Structure formats: structure tokens, C-alpha cells
N, C-alpha and C positions, 0 to 999 in steps of 0.2 A: 548598511545600505549598497547593494549592487549599482555600480554604473550603469548607466543607459546609454552612454555613446564610448565604445572603446575605441582605444587609439595605439596604431602600429606605426613603427616607420622603418623603412628599408628603401635603401638607395635613392634618397632623395624623394621618395613618396610617403605621404600621410597618408594613411588609411582609416576612415572615421567610420567605423560600424554601429548603426542602429541597433542596439540590443535591448528590445523590448517586444519580443514575440509574442507575449500572452496577451496583449493588445493591438498585434500588427502593427507594431513599430508606430503608433499612433502618436502627434507631435502632442505631447502635454507640456506643461509649463516646464518641469523639470528637465524633460530630453531638449526642450528646445535652450533651456539656458546651457545644459551641458554640450550641446552642439556648438553653440554662439562661443562658449570659451574655448572649445577645440579649436575651432576656427581662427579665434585670436591667436592660441598658441602657434598656429601653422604658420601665421603671418608673420608674427615676431622669430620665427625661428629660421636662419639663413640657410640651415641642412636642409630644408625642406623646398623643395621644386615645384612640386605638383601635390592637390589633394584627392583622392578617390571616397567618394562617398558609397558605402555599401550596406548592408543589413542581414541580419540573421533572422532565418524563419521563412515563411511561402510569401510575406509581402513585403516590399520595401517601405512603404509606407501606407495607412490606410487613412490619412489627412488627418485634421485636427481630433486631440483626445477631447472629447464632450464631458467627461467626466472630471476633467483636470485639466481645462484648455491654459493654451497663453494667453496672455494681453494679446489683444490685437495688435498692439504698436510693438510689442516685442517680437511676435512673429513676423513681421513686416520688415523690421530691422535685421533678425535672421536672414531672410529674402536677399537684403540690401549687403548684407555682409559676404554672403557668397557670391554675388555678382560684382563687388568693388574689391574681393580678395585679391592682391597683386600676384597672386599663383593661380595658375589654371585648377579649376573644380570639376570633375566630372563624377558621375554618378553609374555604378554597376547594378544593374536589377537583374536579378536573376528569377524574380518572381511576379508576383501583381504589384500594381501599385494603383492607389485609389485617390483623388481628390488633393493631390500634393500642392498644389498651386506652384510649381516651379520647380518642385525637388526631386521630381521623378519621370 
């Protein structure tokens, strides 16, 4: 099974790439779990000074995946993780974004 969030680190910046272009990077339960884990790893890594969220495909995120949705509590927890991360988190959006409730 391929990862839905790719991680790369360079010069203190961790790049987390949403990599589910077939469903327009919709926030499925699995993608939310992977992104939360990647954010936790960034928070714990002293070599990471900032986090960049980006995407593959033409859409940054199309919002919640209605076919495999995350729990509302898990989704809210993800948003809180992003806001509370002790390092800056920015998004590079090079395409469309829809209904992302704070992620784009």
C-alpha cells in the first residue's frame, strides 16, 4: 500500500506532500492519520525548523473524503495539531482547493 503523505527533509524544512491525486487529495481517514503522524514526527525532530504542506495533482485538497471519511474528532484533532505545532506550518498551494476548513 502506498503512502498518502510523502515526507522529505531539506535544510530544516520538512515537506509533507498530500499524495492522493486520484481523489483530489480528499481527506480520508487514512490520509488524516498519516498526516497527523507526519506532523508528530516533525514536532519531535529537533532538526525540523518549519513544515511545508503541499500536494500532488491539480487540487491541494477537495475537503473530506465522503467515501472513507475521518471521524469528526480525528479531523478536528488534526487541525489542532497544525495550529499547536511548535514550528511554523505553511502551505504551498499550486492548484485549486475546496472546503478544506483551514488546510488551504
